[in-house]
C-alpha positions in Angstrom: 19.8 3.0 2.0 22.3 0.4 1.0 22.9 -3.3 1.5 26.4 -4.7 2.0 26.2 -8.4 1.2 29.7 -9.2 2.4 28.9 -8.5 6.0 28.3 -12.2 6.6 31.3 -13.5 4.6 33.0 -14.8 7.7 30.1 -17.3 8.3 31.7 -20.3 10.0 29.2 -22.7 8.4 29.5 -21.7 4.7 27.4 -24.7 3.6 24.4 -23.4 5.5 24.4 -19.9 3.9 21.0 -18.7 2.8 20.6 -19.0 -1.0 19.3 -15.4 -1.2 22.3 -14.2 0.7 24.6 -16.1 -1.7 22.8 -14.5 -4.6 23.1 -11.0 -3.1 26.8 -11.5 -2.4 27.4 -12.2 -6.1 25.6 -9.1 -7.3 27.6 -6.1 -8.5 27.5 -3.2 -6.1 25.9 -1.1 -8.8 22.9 -3.4 -9.0 22.4 -3.3 -5.2 22.8 0.5 -5.2 20.2 0.8 -8.0 17.7 -1.4 -6.1 18.3 0.5 -2.9 17.8 3.9 -4.6 14.5 2.7 -6.2 12.8 2.3 -2.9 10.1 4.9 -2.3 10.3 7.3 0.7 7.1 5.7 2.1 8.7 2.2 2.1 11.9 3.6 3.7 9.8 5.2 6.4 7.8 2.0 7.2 11.0 -0.1 7.3 12.6 2.5 9.6 9.7 2.4 12.0 9.7 -1.4 11.8 13.4 -1.7 12.7 13.1 0.9 15.4 10.2 -1.1 16.9 12.2 -4.3 16.8 15.3 -2.7 18.4 13.5 -0.4 20.7 13.2 3.3 20.5 13.8 5.7 23.3 14.0 9.5 22.9 17.6 10.5 22.3 17.3 13.6 24.4 16.7 11.6 27.6 18.6 8.3 26.9 21.9 7.2 25.6 20.8 4.1 23.7 23.3 1.4 22.8 22.3 -1.9 21.2 24.5 -5.0 21.4 23.8 -8.2 19.6 25.5 -11.1 17.9 25.9 -11.7 14.2 23.1 -14.2 14.1 20.5 -11.8 15.6 21.7 -9.0 13.4 21.3 -11.2 10.3 17.8 -12.0 11.5 17.0 -8.3 11.8 18.4 -7.6 8.4 16.4 -10.5 6.9 13.3 -9.1 8.6 13.9 -5.6 7.2 14.6 -7.1 3.7 11.4 -9.2 3.7 9.4 -6.2 4.9 10.9 -4.2 2.1 10.1 -6.7 -0.6 6.6 -7.2 0.8 6.0 -3.5 0.9 7.3 -2.9 -2.6 4.9 -5.6 -3.9 2.0 -4.0 -2.1 3.0 -0.6 -3.4 3.0 -1.9 -6.9 -0.4 -3.6 -6.4 -1.8 -0.3 -5.0 -0.5 1.5 -8.1 -2.1 -1.1 -10.4 -5.4 -0.8 -8.5 -5.3 2.9 -8.7 -4.7 2.7 -12.5 -7.5 0.2 -12.9 -9.9 2.4 -10.9 -8.8 5.4 -13.0 -9.5 3.5 -16.2 -12.9 2.3 -15.0 -13.9 5.9 -14.2 -13.6 6.7 -17.9 -10.5 8.8 -17.9 
């Protein structure tokens, strides 16, 4: 799982670029690779199902699926996947803290 922040570098309206995208575009590739590698398999699975649900999923053995979109819609899909990832990571951390708290309350 990797994020390539320069995929929107050709934006015609550079003044309207999302501040988060600008931030991501200025991060070293090593930082982005580290963040991408730190995502748990559970989060990757949920994001994969989410993106497949947004794009549509047909069985490969019966259909030749080809998706066509424009840059704006693709950016929206990426933003949705990113926000889902950030949300899920926060919830995963919360679950870990809750489990630790429950473990400590039980006297262990």
